[in-house]
MILUMFI-517684 format. One line per 4 residues: number of its first residue (from 1); for each residue x, y, z of C-alpha. Coordinates in steps of 0.02 Angstrom, whole numbers, always signed. Example, Ala and Ser with C-alpha at 12.3 -4.5 7.8 and 13.67 -1.06 7.14 Angstrom:
BEGIN
1 = +615/-225/+390; +684/-53/+357
END
This chain:
BEGIN
1 = -2611/+2455/-502; -2431/+2414/-503; -2417/+2437/-319; -2557/+2295/-278
5 = -2455/+2182/-411; -2313/+2207/-304; -2410/+2207/-146; -2466/+2035/-197
9 = -2285/+1996/-239; -2201/+2032/-75; -2342/+1930/-1; -2321/+1766/-118
13 = -2136/+1786/-35; -2167/+1820/+125; -2279/+1663/+124; -2156/+1548/+33
17 = -2003/+1617/+171; -2127/+1570/+312; -2163/+1394/+242; -1978/+1379/+195
21 = -1953/+1435/+391; -2068/+1325/+440; -2026/+1161/+345; -1859/+1183/+413
25 = -1917/+1208/+602; -1992/+1057/+590; -1860/+985/+533; -1756/+1003/+661
29 = -1876/+968/+783; -1896/+789/+690; -1704/+770/+702; -1701/+808/+899
33 = -1855/+724/+940; -1759/+569/+848; -1580/+622/+924; -1656/+605/+1092
37 = -1756/+440/+1061; -1569/+357/+1020; -1511/+455/+1156; -1647/+340/+1261
41 = -1613/+182/+1168; -1439/+191/+1238; -1511/+234/+1410; -1401/+384/+1390
45 = -1228/+307/+1399; -1100/+473/+1422; -1016/+506/+1254; -1011/+656/+1113
49 = -1187/+753/+1094; -1158/+860/+926; -1206/+914/+768; -1138/+806/+645
53 = -1093/+625/+650; -932/+535/+591; -1018/+487/+410; -1074/+678/+368
57 = -965/+739/+239; -1006/+938/+286; -949/+902/+478; -776/+810/+383
61 = -733/+989/+303; -756/+1098/+448; -604/+1121/+561; -609/+968/+685
65 = -640/+949/+861; -779/+1121/+889; -877/+1075/+1021; -1054/+1014/+1005
69 = -1027/+1013/+793; -909/+889/+767; -810/+838/+906; -813/+650/+869
73 = -732/+669/+731; -564/+730/+791; -458/+536/+832; -328/+630/+903
77 = -269/+521/+1051; -268/+660/+1174; -427/+720/+1133; -528/+563/+1133
81 = -419/+515/+1297; -474/+644/+1384; -638/+604/+1349; -648/+433/+1404
85 = -580/+503/+1567; -694/+624/+1619; -845/+511/+1542; -741/+363/+1657
89 = -788/+243/+1539; -711/+138/+1410; -841/+172/+1287; -898/+347/+1231
93 = -1077/+343/+1130; -1089/+479/+1002; -1260/+536/+961; -1280/+670/+815
97 = -1428/+786/+754; -1386/+746/+572; -1363/+554/+583; -1470/+424/+593
101 = -1367/+290/+697; -1288/+289/+859; -1130/+258/+878; -980/+172/+1024
105 = -801/+208/+1027; -738/+39/+1098; -561/+54/+1172; -531/-85/+1302
109 = -499/-265/+1250; -640/-353/+1339; -758/-235/+1219; -638/-275/+1064
113 = -642/-455/+1093; -829/-478/+1081; -826/-375/+915; -698/-477/+834
117 = -753/-626/+892; -947/-637/+904; -976/-637/+731; -1156/-658/+737
121 = -1184/-550/+848; -1040/-410/+770; -1050/-383/+604; -933/-290/+463
125 = -1067/-128/+406; -1010/-182/+208; -1107/-46/+142; -947/+89/+211
129 = -835/-17/+87; -922/-16/-50; -807/+119/-104; -695/-13/-115
133 = -797/-114/-264; -738/+2/-375; -616/-127/-495; -719/-281/-422
137 = -802/-385/-298; -672/-402/-177; -635/-516/+22; -656/-362/+124
141 = -829/-318/+46; -917/-458/+55; -987/-548/+196; -1074/-718/+246
145 = -1079/-867/+93; -986/-715/-12; -880/-704/+93; -825/-877/+142
149 = -808/-901/-59; -680/-777/-91; -589/-812/+82; -564/-998/+24
153 = -488/-966/-147; -396/-803/-93; -326/-870/+82; -217/-1010/+5
157 = -129/-867/-118; -19/-795/+1; +95/-958/+34; +267/-966/+87
161 = +321/-955/-95; +248/-810/-96; +307/-713/+40; +496/-783/-8
165 = +469/-697/-163; +405/-542/-83; +569/-553/+24; +676/-570/-122
169 = +572/-426/-217; +603/-304/-62; +781/-341/-50; +838/-313/-249
173 = +723/-173/-240; +831/-108/-85; +982/-139/-202; +904/-59/-347
177 = +850/+99/-242; +1029/+110/-174; +1107/+120/-345; +988/+235/-426
181 = +1019/+355/-258; +1187/+346/-273; +1205/+260/-119; +1317/+135/-172
185 = +1443/+238/-186; +1446/+341/+6; +1587/+306/+109; +1591/+240/+291
189 = +1523/+395/+385; +1461/+461/+200; +1281/+572/+225; +1140/+564/+93
193 = +999/+687/+147; +816/+596/+90; +706/+765/+109; +537/+655/+77
197 = +554/+504/+156; +357/+475/+139; +382/+501/-59; +532/+370/-65
201 = +438/+241/+25; +309/+275/-102; +399/+248/-234; +462/+89/-150
205 = +316/+18/-119; +216/+67/-293; +382/-58/-362; +376/-181/-222
209 = +186/-204/-279; +218/-201/-482; +365/-355/-441; +312/-465/-284
213 = +90/-434/-336; +92/-425/-510; +261/-520/-580; +315/-366/-686
217 = +500/-343/-705; +587/-254/-589; +659/-108/-631; +677/+54/-521
221 = +716/+165/-652; +603/+184/-806; +669/+158/-963; +593/+309/-1046
225 = +656/+256/-1230; +576/+69/-1211; +422/+38/-1320; +259/+52/-1252
229 = +154/-129/-1286; +29/-98/-1435; -111/-32/-1375; -70/+57/-1231
233 = -42/+236/-1191; +60/+208/-1004; +190/+97/-954; +117/-76/-818
237 = +206/+43/-694; +160/+200/-739; -20/+122/-731; -10/+66/-558
241 = +86/+222/-498; -31/+344/-561; -184/+232/-469; -83/+207/-324
245 = -33/+379/-309; -213/+452/-326; -331/+341/-234; -441/+447/-178
249 = -488/+502/-346; -487/+335/-401; -640/+255/-296; -703/+430/-232
253 = -753/+524/-418; -880/+442/-527; -844/+381/-675; -951/+501/-764
257 = -851/+646/-693; -665/+557/-687; -692/+509/-872; -770/+672/-946
261 = -722/+810/-840; -580/+928/-942; -454/+958/-811; -278/+891/-827
265 = -260/+778/-647; -423/+691/-692; -368/+650/-869; -218/+571/-813
269 = -294/+484/-678; -409/+406/-779; -303/+370/-906; -208/+266/-769
273 = -371/+179/-725; -404/+122/-911; -221/+72/-922; -219/-40/-779
277 = -389/-121/-814; -321/-162/-999; -165/-222/-929; -254/-359/-794
281 = -378/-409/-881; -267/-448/-1011; -136/-538/-884; -273/-644/-809
285 = -320/-678/-1003; -144/-724/-1040; -94/-803/-849; -248/-933/-845
289 = -190/-993/-1067; -43/-1037/-989; -59/-1108/-809; -208/-1225/-913
293 = -69/-1258/-1047; +45/-1287/-921; +166/-1171/-995; +195/-1105/-828
297 = +110/-1139/-640; +127/-1072/-469; +297/-1136/-445; +374/-1033/-596
301 = +252/-858/-558; +271/-835/-364; +170/-669/-375; +10/-658/-283
305 = -95/-622/-462; -10/-787/-541; -65/-887/-346; -224/-812/-355
309 = -260/-863/-552; -218/-1042/-518; -323/-1037/-333; -467/-985/-438
313 = -437/-1125/-571; -410/-1263/-456; -573/-1209/-383; -640/-1208/-537
317 = -600/-1388/-562; -657/-1449/-414; -858/-1420/-484; -871/-1584/-562
321 = -802/-1685/-405; -890/-1517/-261; -1068/-1472/-326; -1069/-1293/-281
325 = -877/-1235/-307; -848/-1085/-386; -699/-986/-440; -679/-829/-440
329 = -731/-704/-584; -607/-609/-695; -681/-442/-592; -664/-526/-422
333 = -485/-577/-483; -436/-416/-532; -558/-327/-379; -450/-430/-250
337 = -265/-384/-307; -325/-236/-290; -365/-218/-110; -216/-321/-50
341 = -97/-262/-171; -141/-78/-225; -240/-13/-81; -97/-78/+38
345 = +30/-4/-46; +0/+162/+28; -24/+86/+202; +149/-8/+181
349 = +247/+154/+129; +164/+269/+284; +216/+142/+391; +401/+117/+335
353 = +401/+314/+351; +333/+325/+518; +456/+215/+570; +629/+281/+494
357 = +545/+409/+590; +542/+343/+768; +719/+247/+711; +805/+421/+687
361 = +722/+506/+853; +764/+357/+958; +933/+314/+926; +957/+216/+1060
365 = +806/+108/+988; +900/+101/+819; +1063/+42/+887; +964/-116/+1004
369 = +883/-138/+826; +1083/-137/+705; +1135/-253/+853; +1004/-411/+796
373 = +1046/-357/+605; +1240/-366/+618; +1188/-530/+716; +1079/-617/+595
377 = +1162/-528/+431; +1359/-517/+460; +1469/-426/+310; +1454/-543/+156
381 = +1278/-620/+195; +1163/-659/+77; +981/-612/+145; +850/-736/+114
385 = +664/-771/+183; +737/-876/+295; +804/-720/+399; +646/-675/+434
389 = +617/-779/+594; +755/-733/+649; +718/-541/+669; +619/-533/+799
393 = +667/-368/+851; +626/-306/+682; +473/-357/+680; +446/-267/+837
397 = +495/-101/+802; +363/-123/+645; +220/-159/+781; +249/-32/+890
401 = +260/+90/+755; +109/+31/+713; +23/+45/+872; +62/+238/+886
405 = +36/+255/+744; -85/+131/+669; -124/+146/+476; -326/+160/+533
409 = -415/+242/+658; -582/+137/+683; -640/-27/+637; -820/-18/+603
413 = -949/-151/+661; -1128/-154/+706; -1247/-250/+802; -1365/-383/+723
417 = -1458/-370/+887; -1477/-291/+1059; -1327/-332/+1148; -1207/-278/+1283
421 = -1038/-238/+1275; -915/-260/+1431; -832/-75/+1479; -684/-82/+1586
425 = -668/+85/+1657; -521/+63/+1778; -424/+2/+1617; -406/+205/+1581
429 = -347/+257/+1771; -232/+112/+1795; -59/+200/+1790; -127/+393/+1769
433 = -99/+419/+1962; -170/+625/+1925; -327/+529/+1861; -332/+406/+2016
437 = -292/+515/+2164; -444/+611/+2110; -571/+494/+2103; -487/+334/+2179
441 = -630/+289/+2304; -753/+313/+2178; -667/+207/+2035; -605/+67/+2168
445 = -799/+23/+2220; -859/+45/+2008; -868/-128/+1948; -878/-178/+1775
449 = -1040/-148/+1692; -1120/-190/+1545; -1160/-46/+1431; -1321/-79/+1335
453 = -1330/-127/+1121; -1458/-85/+1019; -1485/-175/+872; -1416/-90/+718
457 = -1290/+23/+854; -1127/+51/+731; -991/-28/+842; -837/+70/+808
461 = -646/-19/+871; -561/+144/+931; -390/+89/+851; -309/+241/+891
465 = -354/+254/+1078; -299/+78/+1133; -128/+127/+1120; -163/+213/+1258
469 = -205/+85/+1399; -66/+78/+1522; -103/-66/+1612; -48/-141/+1436
473 = +50/-23/+1397; +166/+51/+1519; +233/+211/+1468; +107/+210/+1330
477 = +184/+347/+1236; +348/+299/+1227; +413/+209/+1084; +479/+39/+1155
481 = +468/-79/+1024; +536/-226/+1184; +361/-233/+1239; +336/-358/+1101
485 = +456/-482/+1132; +361/-538/+1279; +181/-575/+1315; +68/-435/+1242
489 = -127/-409/+1244; -172/-452/+1077; -344/-379/+1089; -256/-197/+1142
493 = -157/-203/+948; -272/-244/+826; -186/-135/+691; -237/-270/+551
497 = -404/-319/+642; -423/-502/+721; -535/-646/+723; -616/-728/+560
501 = -595/-531/+495; -415/-512/+498; -303/-442/+375; -268/-603/+276
505 = -112/-494/+184; -46/-484/+369; +113/-594/+328; +131/-507/+143
509 = +146/-336/+241; +279/-372/+393; +378/-481/+292; +379/-336/+139
513 = +423/-187/+299; +543/-303/+382; +658/-345/+241; +650/-162/+203
517 = +699/-91/+384; +827/-208/+388; +912/-179/+243; +893/-2/+275
521 = +963/+2/+457; +1079/-109/+419; +1183/-9/+310; +1144/+162/+361
525 = +1104/+260/+542; +959/+381/+518; +962/+525/+606; +841/+688/+588
529 = +919/+779/+425; +1022/+928/+481; +990/+1073/+349; +836/+1077/+414
533 = +843/+1044/+595; +819/+1230/+683; +934/+1283/+801; +894/+1253/+960
537 = +753/+1136/+945; +746/+1004/+1088; +732/+809/+1051; +528/+804/+1111
541 = +536/+942/+952; +612/+864/+833; +511/+709/+856; +358/+810/+856
545 = +382/+879/+708; +445/+722/+616; +314/+617/+664; +153/+730/+639
549 = +24/+654/+515; -149/+695/+460; -294/+624/+395; -334/+532/+243
553 = -374/+373/+178; -224/+299/+300; -158/+407/+419; -28/+505/+323
557 = +152/+579/+375; +177/+742/+360; +354/+757/+293; +491/+662/+368
561 = +665/+737/+306; +823/+641/+375; +991/+590/+368; +1067/+424/+306
565 = +1246/+384/+366; +1347/+239/+303; +1395/+113/+438; +1565/+43/+455
569 = +1581/-127/+341; +1546/-206/+185; +1370/-215/+221; +1267/-382/+160
573 = +1315/-447/-12; +1190/-439/-147; +1086/-616/-209; +1089/-660/-380
577 = +914/-696/-395; +862/-785/-536
END
């Protein structure tokens, strides 16, 4: 009897496993068929074929660059450069077994121009950015009429008055930081080791965000004895810091987990989120009341938050004269400020760290930059926003850093209907003698061709690999800021995107970065940290070590360790800001 029952259970178990195996095999066959159909739909354009796509979490968790598994996920320029050269195309396709869409990586200005300028044919996949709606809808995550409403109100907020406030705030933060780090006590030739430049730049950027974007009082070293505002468990700066330094946890972990799991880290982040929201909504209420009562205005408070609130109120008041006008809701005001200020702080901090790393490993460029700064900002000079337009070399240094280490790897678009993209394979061979000699006859005969793009295809602007186009960037791996002092191909440089959807906060970021780079290099000579530089290490090895990057929400420096040596002279004067 028992043996019969066991036999039946065994047969039942075998049947279950057989059924599951058959279902799995059917799924695999189905996915193969769908993947093949997608390959046919793009006419078998060359590129990546693998198991996981760009959007697959499992593929991102595995080690990168596994052939036929997740090869397309490795955005290292050397990897993609080989693929572009091998396939003799400037547009790489990507079709995976587990994905549901076809992808194109586009790395030529002609294709970038199409993707950015033809907004009817190529649109932003706003669903990809839904995660950035955490604090509220904003200009980055909307499309169509909703996007136009946001942009109409938000754009005027980025005015010269705001940029002047950003410049002044950045300069003041520099002097506060120099005092706190005891740099102001260094004699000429004195050295201060900065073992973690990215961390220091993050702190600088957070304080800049609190003051320039929200109007908080500037204080590099918070007063730990100061009483917290009634009803709060954190100061405003502490809340901003908690959210900014844990951006991924903030927006990626569901609230039900973030606010309920008993982990110390999550408790800290959830408290910071709750506190920041409370502060921001309270500030909106108070600012609106001040503006409506005439107690303050955009000419008195020049922080970004106040400018957005003012612009929104002006749009609301226009409703009486212009039917259909609508200001931003409180949630949308918070959402837009979050995108511009908090989400942008990480980009700014990382870019500054990379910039100082490049300057430290390129002393000739650093002295070339210092020549400009010494001329525009001589000893005793009072830095002002007017200096910004007189610092083209400083801006060029920032641009060259962004070319070599862009904050984002790709800019996603999708085709709304069947169309074509211009493929320019010659751009990947110009200046590359070895590749040119291997296929000269074939490549010289090959004309620019169109790549068929079916409706729904995801078209990614390959920001990283635009830096490799030697026809536009001679000696592309070299740090040569002077290339940005003359004419250059604008569509081969898109760290801020371009077209109508280009970054509204671009000038905000440029002013902040240029001001801080100027203040640091005007007063200090940057070199790789002597204490941590291995004996016998070559200049190239040092540069590779200091400029290593890892993935994240943005491209992140691993560790930049530098020595700051005090330059000759008294330096610029500290302005007395009101």
